N, C-alpha and C positions, 0 to 999 in steps of 0.2 A: 306455380312452376318453381322448381328448386334448381339451383346451379351448384355444381360441385367444383371447387377450385382448391387445389393443394390440400385436399382432405376436409375442407370446410363445406358444410351443406348450408347454403344461404337461400332463404325464401325470397323471391322477387315480389315486391309489393306493387311496383309501378315500373313500366318500361316502355320505350319506344325506340326509334332508330338511333337516337343520340343520347339517351338518358336511361339509367337503370338505378332503382333504389332497392336495397336489400334490407330485410328485417333481421336485426341482430338479436333482439330480445323484445320484451313487452314495450319498452320505452325508447329503444335505440334503433337508429337506421344508419345505413351507409349508402351514400349516393355517389355515382360516377357519371360524369357528363362530358360531352364534347364542348369545350369552352366556346368554340366558334358558333355554336347554336344556342348556347345558354343565354338567359337574359341578364345574368350577372357574371362578371369576370371571375376567374379562378382564384388567384391570389398572386398574380404576376410571377408564378413559379417559385415563390418564396415560402415553402412549407405547405401546410395543409390548412383546411378550414374545419374547425370543430363546431358543430351546431347543437344548440341546446334549446328545447322548447321551454318557455316559462309562462306562468299564469298572467303576469302583469308586466308588460314590457316597459311601461312608464316608470314603475318602481325600480326595475332593474337598471334602466338608463340613469335614474337619479343616484342609485347606489354606486354605479360605476364612476359617475362624476365625483361623488363625495369621497370615493376611494382614491381620487387623484388621477384616474385614468382619463383617456380622451376618446369617449365613445362617439361614433358617428351619429348624426341626427337620426331619429326614427324614420325609416323609409317604409312606405306602403307599397307592397307588390301586388300585381294584378291577380295572382293566384290565391290571394286572401291571407297574406301574412304581413305582420309589422316586424321589422328587422332592425337590429342594432349590431354594429361590429366594433371590436377592439382588437388590437394586435399585441402579441407578446414580444419580448425583446428579440426573439429569433425570427420574427416575421410571420409566425403562424397566426391565422385569423380566427378569432373566437366570435361566433355568430349567436346571438340570442334572438329568438323570435316567439311571437305569440299570434294566435289567429286574429285576423282583422275583424273586429265586431262592428266597425263603422262601414257598412256595406256601400255607402255612397262615395267613399274615398277611392281614388285611383292611384296607380303607381306614378 
């Protein structure tokens, strides 16, 4: 399915009554969700969340710490992702995630 909004044609990769994910290109997606139904909070209305998939979440977490940033602990989500967040000075959340290869872990 494609949705046209303001002249943009965006392919829908996943959707339900409260969530939709659009394919922007081969490696980028844009997601819009109803925060009341999502399993993670939006960002308290302080900007946006930029999400990047990485190969090695542990290496990224270490790199963020070594750069003097304050990343969150690695969190395991039930949908199969390991996630780390940092915030820029303007309140925008940067999310780094990689697939959870430890199938026995839970959120």
